[in-house]
Backbone bond lengths (Angstrom), bond angles and torsions (degrees), N, CA, C in turn:
res aa  C-N    CA-C-N  psi(-1)  N-CA   C-N-CA  omega(-1)  CA-C   N-CA-C  phi
1 X - - - 1.533 - - 1.491 106.66 -
2 X 1.350 115.66 130.55 1.494 117.75 -177.42 1.509 110.71 -90.36
3 X 1.348 116.60 -180.00 1.439 122.81 -174.26 1.520 111.03 -62.04
4 X 1.344 117.79 -32.76 1.440 118.72 -173.95 1.552 114.16 -82.72
5 X 1.323 116.83 -14.49 1.468 119.84 -176.04 1.508 111.63 -112.15
6 X 1.314 119.50 -12.22 1.495 118.41 -177.16 1.511 107.95 -64.14
7 X 1.352 115.27 151.06 1.444 122.34 -174.73 1.534 112.46 -104.14
8 X 1.299 118.23 -17.47 1.416 119.79 -177.35 1.527 114.09 -83.91
9 X 1.311 115.64 -174.81 1.478 122.50 -179.51 1.499 109.26 -135.58
10 X 1.346 116.30 133.49 1.465 120.79 179.87 1.551 106.26 -112.99
11 X 1.330 116.22 115.39 1.431 123.42 177.11 1.517 108.43 -116.06
12 X 1.338 116.19 121.07 1.465 125.88 -172.00 1.565 109.89 -106.94
13 X 1.335 115.39 132.61 1.449 122.18 174.45 1.485 110.86 -103.85
14 X 1.356 117.25 114.05 1.426 122.09 -175.94 1.510 113.17 -122.19
15 X 1.332 117.70 166.08 1.487 121.17 175.12 1.498 111.12 142.43
16 X 1.289 119.20 167.87 1.409 122.03 177.88 1.524 111.41 -68.68
17 X 1.324 115.18 162.55 1.484 116.69 179.45 1.553 110.11 -63.27
18 X 1.305 116.31 144.61 1.471 120.72 176.89 1.522 114.74 90.23
19 X 1.329 117.63 7.28 1.471 121.78 -178.72 1.571 110.29 -90.45
20 X 1.334 117.43 -7.65 1.487 118.36 178.35 1.500 113.14 87.74
21 X 1.274 119.92 9.46 1.483 120.50 -177.18 1.510 112.77 -62.94
22 X 1.284 120.52 -37.01 1.451 123.03 -179.26 1.472 112.14 -66.26
23 X 1.345 115.62 -40.81 1.449 121.60 176.81 1.519 110.37 -62.22
24 X 1.327 116.99 -44.70 1.476 119.60 -179.15 1.516 110.66 -66.35
25 X 1.300 118.75 -36.38 1.457 121.21 177.15 1.515 110.09 -60.37
26 X 1.361 117.19 -44.57 1.445 118.97 -179.72 1.531 112.27 -64.19
27 X 1.351 115.75 -39.14 1.492 120.53 178.25 1.533 110.05 -62.12
28 X 1.319 115.28 -45.22 1.460 119.93 -177.85 1.583 110.28 -64.67
29 X 1.357 113.76 -45.53 1.465 118.63 177.91 1.529 110.81 -53.89
30 X 1.315 115.69 -52.30 1.413 122.92 -177.54 1.547 111.98 -57.67
31 X 1.370 114.57 -45.22 1.445 117.99 -178.72 1.479 113.01 -66.15
32 X 1.364 117.54 -41.09 1.475 119.82 -178.37 1.481 110.94 -70.67
33 X 1.376 119.27 -36.66 1.370 124.38 178.22 1.568 113.13 -64.14
34 X 1.346 112.26 -37.99 1.477 115.52 178.71 1.490 114.29 -69.67
35 X 1.349 114.52 -18.82 1.438 121.79 175.83 1.508 114.40 -90.56
36 X 1.351 113.17 5.36 1.487 120.35 179.68 1.511 116.42 75.10
37 X 1.326 117.21 18.27 1.468 120.10 -179.48 1.509 109.48 -86.63
38 X 1.369 118.56 147.60 1.470 121.79 -171.71 1.566 111.75 -79.46
39 X 1.286 118.47 78.02 1.417 124.16 -172.45 1.513 110.48 -108.73
40 X 1.379 115.38 138.28 1.435 121.90 173.73 1.531 107.28 -134.19
41 X 1.320 117.94 153.85 1.460 124.35 -178.91 1.523 109.32 -120.93
42 X 1.333 113.69 151.56 1.450 121.54 177.66 1.519 109.04 -153.94
43 X 1.331 114.93 176.23 1.476 115.60 179.73 1.570 107.91 -150.93
44 X 1.325 113.35 161.87 1.463 121.08 173.16 1.555 106.22 -129.98
45 X 1.289 117.20 141.98 1.469 129.42 -10.70 1.512 111.18 -53.39
46 X 1.321 118.13 147.62 1.472 120.86 178.21 1.517 110.75 -80.92
47 X 1.336 111.74 -176.93 1.518 117.32 178.14 1.507 113.65 -89.51
48 X 1.344 115.49 5.63 1.452 119.98 -178.67 1.527 113.48 -73.79
49 X 1.273 119.57 -175.26 1.446 125.32 -176.08 1.517 111.25 -59.51
50 X 1.322 117.83 -45.90 1.450 121.08 -179.50 1.522 110.93 -69.48
51 X 1.346 115.85 -39.07 1.441 121.55 178.81 1.497 112.69 -62.27
52 X 1.321 115.97 -40.23 1.436 118.76 178.60 1.519 113.12 -67.36
53 X 1.347 116.16 -34.47 1.501 119.30 172.56 1.546 110.61 -63.60
54 X 1.338 116.78 -39.09 1.455 117.96 179.27 1.494 112.78 -66.04
55 X 1.386 117.36 -39.26 1.427 121.61 178.76 1.526 111.54 -63.80
56 X 1.326 118.46 -27.47 1.443 122.92 177.17 1.511 110.90 -67.94
57 X 1.332 114.78 -21.23 1.504 119.08 175.95 1.508 113.09 -60.55
58 X 1.377 114.46 -30.64 1.468 116.66 -179.73 1.477 114.87 -60.22
59 X 1.330 118.28 -25.81 1.469 122.68 179.53 1.543 112.51 -108.50
60 X 1.321 116.20 -16.74 1.451 118.70 -175.55 1.532 109.14 -139.58
61 X 1.288 115.29 78.58 1.495 119.80 -175.02 1.495 113.34 -68.68
62 X 1.324 118.74 -22.59 1.472 120.36 -170.03 1.579 110.97 -92.02
63 X 1.265 116.72 8.44 1.474 120.32 -175.23 1.586 109.68 -74.27
64 X 1.392 115.41 -31.61 1.430 121.95 -175.54 1.529 110.28 -129.72
65 X 1.339 116.17 153.69 1.446 120.02 170.82 1.566 107.25 -77.40
66 X 1.354 114.48 171.68 1.509 119.92 177.12 1.530 109.92 -57.08
67 X 1.342 114.59 -45.07 1.417 118.65 -177.27 1.537 113.89 -67.83
68 X 1.308 115.68 -35.36 1.455 118.95 175.98 1.501 111.55 -71.75
69 X 1.295 119.05 -33.04 1.496 122.48 174.05 1.509 108.66 -59.99
70 X 1.387 116.96 -47.50 1.442 119.68 -178.80 1.504 111.46 -60.83
71 X 1.343 117.04 -40.64 1.459 119.87 179.26 1.520 111.32 -60.60
72 X 1.321 115.29 -36.66 1.482 118.17 177.04 1.515 111.96 -65.04
73 X 1.344 116.94 -41.69 1.473 119.41 176.83 1.527 112.45 -61.51
74 X 1.348 113.17 -42.87 1.465 115.85 -179.08 1.556 112.35 -67.78
75 X 1.366 116.98 -38.04 1.417 119.56 176.41 1.533 112.07 -63.65
76 X 1.321 115.42 -43.66 1.442 120.76 178.12 1.515 111.67 -60.09
77 X 1.353 115.92 -40.77 1.469 119.78 -178.10 1.561 111.51 -72.13
78 X 1.304 117.72 -36.14 1.408 119.30 176.66 1.489 112.85 -60.78
79 X 1.357 113.73 -41.46 1.504 118.79 177.93 1.514 109.66 -68.33
80 X 1.315 117.59 -38.19 1.482 124.00 177.70 1.551 110.51 -60.03
81 X 1.306 115.14 -47.23 1.494 120.92 179.79 1.529 108.97 -61.72
82 X 1.323 116.37 -47.73 1.422 120.23 -175.19 1.529 113.81 -67.66
83 X 1.341 117.31 -42.22 1.432 120.96 -171.90 1.494 114.91 -93.85
84 X 1.334 118.31 -22.32 1.500 120.11 -174.20 1.542 112.77 -129.87
85 X 1.285 115.18 -57.93 1.490 116.38 -170.06 1.519 113.67 -64.11
86 X 1.314 119.86 -54.70 1.434 121.84 -179.16 1.535 113.86 -64.11
87 X 1.348 118.64 -43.88 1.444 116.28 176.32 1.505 115.85 -59.76
88 X 1.341 115.82 -37.48 1.479 118.48 179.21 1.535 112.96 -74.12
89 X 1.348 115.78 -34.61 1.471 118.45 173.35 1.503 110.30 -62.45
90 X 1.336 116.09 -40.52 1.526 120.43 -178.40 1.526 107.53 -66.75
91 X 1.334 121.55 -26.72 1.436 122.97 -178.75 1.539 109.82 -89.03
92 X 1.326 117.60 1.96 1.487 118.99 176.42 1.519 114.08 81.33
93 X 1.331 115.95 20.10 1.501 119.78 179.41 1.513 111.08 -77.79
94 X 1.301 113.10 154.57 1.507 122.16 168.73 1.532 105.22 -91.72
95 X 1.347 117.43 114.90 1.437 119.19 -177.11 1.560 108.32 -103.06
96 X 1.309 115.54 128.15 1.467 121.09 174.15 1.591 105.22 -106.37
97 X 1.288 117.48 117.21 1.473 121.94 -176.44 1.485 112.31 -114.84
98 X 1.271 119.21 122.24 1.443 125.20 176.81 1.468 109.90 -85.85
99 X 1.282 117.70 98.84 1.514 129.19 -174.18 1.530 111.04 77.17
100 X 1.370 113.16 148.21 1.463 119.06 179.76 1.515 104.79 -153.97
101 X 1.307 118.26 -151.03 1.477 119.60 -172.35 1.526 114.47 -74.20
102 X 1.376 117.38 -13.10 1.453 119.66 173.04 1.564 110.05 -68.45
103 X 1.324 116.82 -36.32 1.452 119.03 176.85 1.565 110.05 -67.26
104 X 1.315 116.94 -38.55 1.432 119.22 177.22 1.530 111.54 -59.91
105 X 1.315 115.32 -42.80 1.429 119.87 177.37 1.508 113.59 -62.21
106 X 1.356 115.60 -41.76 1.453 121.18 -176.02 1.572 110.50 -73.56
107 X 1.308 116.53 -48.03 1.440 119.00 -174.67 1.524 110.61 -76.12
108 X 1.327 119.51 -45.88 1.424 119.02 178.60 1.536 111.33 -70.45
109 X 1.342 114.34 -29.80 1.455 119.14 173.14 1.504 112.80 -62.08
110 X 1.291 115.11 -37.37 1.490 120.67 177.92 1.526 112.48 -67.36
111 X 1.335 116.10 -17.53 1.460 121.34 176.98 1.527 109.28 -87.19
112 X 1.289 118.31 -6.71 1.466 120.79 177.05 1.536 116.40 118.52
113 X 1.331 118.04 -3.99 1.451 119.87 177.76 1.539 111.11 -83.54
114 X 1.331 118.34 162.89 1.462 121.79 -177.82 1.514 111.71 -80.18
115 X 1.333 119.63 114.53 1.490 122.14 -175.12 1.543 110.22 -60.47
116 X 1.323 119.69 -39.42 1.485 118.39 -177.81 1.522 109.43 -69.87
117 X 1.274 118.47 -36.74 1.457 119.92 175.84 1.530 112.64 -61.66
118 X 1.342 113.67 -39.46 1.463 118.34 176.86 1.518 111.12 -63.59
119 X 1.322 116.43 -41.02 1.500 119.10 178.26 1.536 109.21 -64.04
120 X 1.361 117.26 -40.78 1.453 119.28 178.69 1.532 112.32 -60.98
121 X 1.321 115.98 -38.52 1.444 120.47 -179.54 1.513 113.32 -70.14
122 X 1.313 115.34 -13.24 1.523 118.59 176.21 1.532 112.60 -97.32
123 X 1.302 117.21 21.81 1.466 120.33 -178.27 1.545 111.85 -64.70
124 X 1.323 117.55 -18.97 1.459 120.65 179.87 1.532 109.88 -72.56
125 X 1.338 121.11 -19.67 1.458 122.36 -174.14 1.494 112.96 -89.14
126 X 1.350 117.36 143.09 1.490 118.82 -179.19 1.520 111.12 -54.24
127 X 1.321 115.76 138.48 1.453 119.88 176.29 1.502 108.03 -75.24
128 X 1.373 115.36 133.88 1.491 117.69 177.44 1.537 112.22 -63.89
129 X 1.299 115.58 149.29 1.449 122.27 173.02 1.555 108.01 -77.01
130 X 1.313 115.40 -33.12 1.507 120.56 179.05 1.491 108.87 -153.17
131 X 1.337 112.85 135.74 1.493 121.26 174.40 1.475 106.80 -115.53
132 X 1.379 117.05 117.33 1.456 121.85 174.62 1.536 105.80 -93.50
133 X 1.348 116.23 107.41 1.479 120.40 -178.54 1.498 108.55 -100.11
134 X 1.336 115.16 107.39 1.464 122.09 -178.53 1.495 111.65 -81.53
135 X 1.317 116.43 130.08 1.464 122.18 -178.17 1.532 111.43 -130.63
136 X 1.291 114.25 134.43 1.481 121.52 179.45 1.516 108.07 -151.64
137 X 1.329 117.62 153.58 1.483 119.68 175.62 1.534 109.48 -54.43
138 X 1.305 115.71 142.64 1.480 118.23 -175.95 1.545 112.51 -66.01
139 X 1.318 115.47 -30.91 1.512 115.91 177.02 1.503 110.80 -62.21
140 X 1.337 116.03 -35.49 1.517 119.97 -179.81 1.514 110.40 -71.46
141 X 1.349 115.95 -43.56 1.432 120.71 178.55 1.521 113.78 -59.10
142 X 1.341 114.53 -41.04 1.468 119.87 178.84 1.490 112.26 -70.77
143 X 1.342 117.49 -34.64 1.439 124.15 176.01 1.545 109.89 -63.46
144 X 1.304 114.46 -41.34 1.428 118.66 179.45 1.523 112.69 -67.26
145 X 1.322 116.83 -36.63 1.478 122.19 177.04 1.510 110.74 -64.61
146 X 1.350 116.58 -49.20 1.455 121.15 -167.91 1.572 108.75 -87.90
147 X 1.305 118.97 -46.36 1.486 120.08 -176.24 1.562 111.36 -91.21
148 X 1.297 115.61 -42.13 1.481 118.11 -179.29 1.518 113.02 -70.46
149 X 1.336 116.99 -46.42 1.477 119.01 -176.98 1.552 110.39 -98.32
150 X 1.354 117.81 -14.80 1.427 119.16 179.05 1.542 111.35 74.29
151 X 1.355 118.17 22.04 1.420 122.23 -177.83 1.533 111.79 -93.26
152 X 1.338 116.08 156.35 1.477 119.86 171.21 1.525 107.09 -94.20
153 X 1.321 115.19 135.24 1.485 118.97 -179.18 1.507 111.63 -59.83
154 X 1.380 115.31 124.99 1.453 118.01 173.03 1.533 109.80 -84.60
155 X 1.321 116.53 -179.42 1.463 121.77 -173.49 1.549 113.35 -62.95
156 X 1.328 116.85 -23.26 1.434 122.14 177.65 1.518 112.46 -85.87
157 X 1.343 117.65 -2.97 1.450 119.83 -175.11 1.526 114.63 -117.57
158 X 1.314 116.59 9.74 1.422 121.56 176.41 1.549 109.93 -68.67
159 X 1.361 116.46 145.31 1.437 121.44 -169.37 1.581 111.35 -56.88
160 X 1.320 115.91 -47.53 1.498 120.14 -175.66 1.487 109.48 -62.21
161 X 1.324 118.48 -38.97 1.451 123.45 177.47 1.518 112.77 -65.72
162 X 1.369 113.43 -47.09 1.458 119.29 -178.69 1.545 111.39 -65.82
163 X 1.336 117.59 -28.48 1.462 118.74 177.08 1.537 108.27 -63.75
164 X 1.334 117.98 -40.18 1.479 119.24 179.52 1.546 110.24 -68.80
165 X 1.280 116.62 -40.40 1.441 122.27 178.57 1.523 110.45 -59.07
166 X 1.289 115.99 -48.27 1.497 121.33 -177.27 1.544 110.77 -63.68
167 X 1.337 113.65 -36.70 1.499 117.85 -179.17 1.529 110.05 -66.77
168 X 1.357 117.18 -36.89 1.418 119.71 178.82 1.508 112.43 -70.65
169 X 1.313 115.31 -42.40 1.460 119.69 173.65 1.528 112.09 -55.40
170 X 1.345 115.39 -43.66 1.476 121.38 -177.50 1.549 109.98 -64.76
171 X 1.326 116.13 -29.38 1.485 119.26 -176.68 1.540 114.09 -84.61
172 X 1.276 115.19 -19.21 1.514 118.57 -178.57 1.509 107.19 -72.44
173 X 1.297 114.98 126.18 1.464 123.14 -178.45 1.509 109.92 -125.83
174 X 1.307 116.74 107.61 1.497 122.63 179.25 1.569 106.80 -135.70
175 X 1.297 117.26 144.20 1.478 119.00 178.64 1.513 115.84 -57.15
176 X 1.373 117.10 -26.89 1.438 120.37 -177.33 1.543 112.93 -81.43
177 X 1.331 119.90 -4.20 1.441 120.36 -173.67 1.575 108.69 -89.41
178 X 1.285 113.47 132.09 1.480 122.40 172.65 1.576 107.58 -121.66
179 X 1.295 117.47 116.88 1.438 121.46 -174.66 1.540 109.12 -85.67
180 X 1.308 112.69 130.47 1.474 123.54 -176.99 1.499 111.28 -108.98
181 X 1.355 120.78 122.42 1.450 123.91 172.41 1.492 109.16 -72.93
182 X 1.325 116.55 102.57 1.483 122.70 -173.44 1.558 110.44 -95.87
183 X 1.288 119.19 15.50 1.486 122.70 -176.13 1.542 112.00 -86.07
184 X 1.315 117.51 -14.69 1.461 119.30 -175.57 1.529 113.26 -93.49
185 X 1.363 116.08 -171.23 1.452 120.25 178.62 1.571 112.41 -63.11
186 X 1.284 115.67 158.93 1.458 120.18 -175.21 1.515 112.54 -56.07
187 X 1.337 117.11 -43.46 1.451 120.09 -175.90 1.514 112.54 -67.77
188 X 1.380 114.85 -33.13 1.490 119.01 177.83 1.526 109.70 -68.97
189 X 1.312 117.65 -39.48 1.472 120.74 176.67 1.521 108.40 -65.09
190 X 1.298 117.53 -44.75 1.479 122.75 -178.46 1.521 107.71 -57.58
191 X 1.296 121.27 -40.78 1.478 120.93 -179.97 1.508 110.14 -61.47
192 X 1.351 116.90 -41.66 1.482 119.58 176.85 1.504 113.03 -60.14
193 X 1.369 115.06 -40.18 1.480 120.63 178.35 1.530 109.58 -60.62
194 X 1.319 116.10 -49.95 1.453 120.68 -177.49 1.551 111.40 -61.87
195 X 1.340 114.99 -39.80 1.479 118.06 178.35 1.452 112.15 -62.46
196 X 1.344 119.12 -32.08 1.451 123.91 -179.39 1.540 111.38 -77.76
197 X 1.347 114.41 -38.95 1.484 120.78 -174.15 1.538 111.55 -79.01
198 X 1.290 117.69 -35.02 1.456 121.20 -171.93 1.524 114.20 -54.96
199 X 1.357 121.96 -47.62 1.451 120.23 -179.64 1.542 111.02 -64.81
200 X 1.307 118.91 -36.91 1.445 122.00 -176.77 1.521 109.55 -62.86
201 X 1.346 115.36 -43.74 1.475 120.29 -174.25 1.512 112.16 -92.51
202 X 1.335 117.99 1.99 1.497 123.46 -178.80 1.524 110.51 48.38
203 X 1.309 114.44 51.19 1.461 119.53 -175.41 1.531 111.74 -67.91
204 X 1.313 116.90 132.78 1.440 121.96 176.41 1.541 110.42 -65.44
205 X 1.340 118.75 139.09 1.490 120.24 -176.59 1.521 113.43 -49.04
206 X 1.344 118.11 -34.82 1.482 121.02 179.48 1.538 108.77 -64.08
207 X 1.303 116.45 -45.01 1.462 120.90 -180.00 1.506 111.88 -64.60
208 X 1.330 115.11 -43.86 1.453 119.57 178.85 1.515 111.26 -61.27
209 X 1.317 114.99 -42.06 1.469 120.13 179.86 1.544 110.20 -60.01
210 X 1.373 115.91 -41.18 1.469 119.42 -179.13 1.539 110.06 -68.86
211 X 1.343 115.83 -38.47 1.485 117.58 179.92 1.537 110.60 -67.30
212 X 1.306 116.65 -28.28 1.492 119.12 -178.34 1.519 114.24 -76.77
213 X 1.347 118.18 -6.18 1.429 122.76 179.45 1.500 109.47 -68.19
214 X 1.349 121.86 133.10 1.455 122.34 -178.25 1.518 111.20 -52.95
215 X 1.314 117.72 144.99 1.492 120.31 178.04 1.509 105.78 -148.71
216 X 1.327 114.42 166.69 1.446 122.41 177.32 1.510 109.84 -104.64
217 X 1.340 117.40 150.82 1.463 120.04 -177.95 1.551 113.84 -68.77
């Protein structure tokens, strides 16, 4: 099924670590599911063989070269497209995806590769209907990672590296991108997400009203 005839919708959640995108994805999934809409969630890297190799990079960055890392991301995405994304789009599902090829461009670009070339090499992947790009000051993102989640910063979360990632995200310009101010309270961010999603999904006013009711993560 090609881009013009597919019935599903692909909504991607992007941004640097600590912007709250994963929390917002879970909130949206729960709200849509409660309204009986055909929603599924996924993430990249996936939990497949290539995805597990990528996650190992978080603790062992010197195992692969930059080019080899990129090849792992591409292999993981090809498998993801074949086994999950395209089948669910063909079934008319609303797919919420935590990270996609924009993250690959930003993070691998921050390592020194060409972000636009990375985007070109992902032409095989379905184009998102909507990309929610979460943006927040880096000091706030780092505070959320360390104090909010109690995590230790991994190699991909160091401030200097995240500055490069954020700059690449800011430079990517595609019609499907909607930038979300993620610096405010969770409910305020959630309202921005719903405002962006509602037109794409043609949500009935009753459903939108229900989704706008405050909820906990």
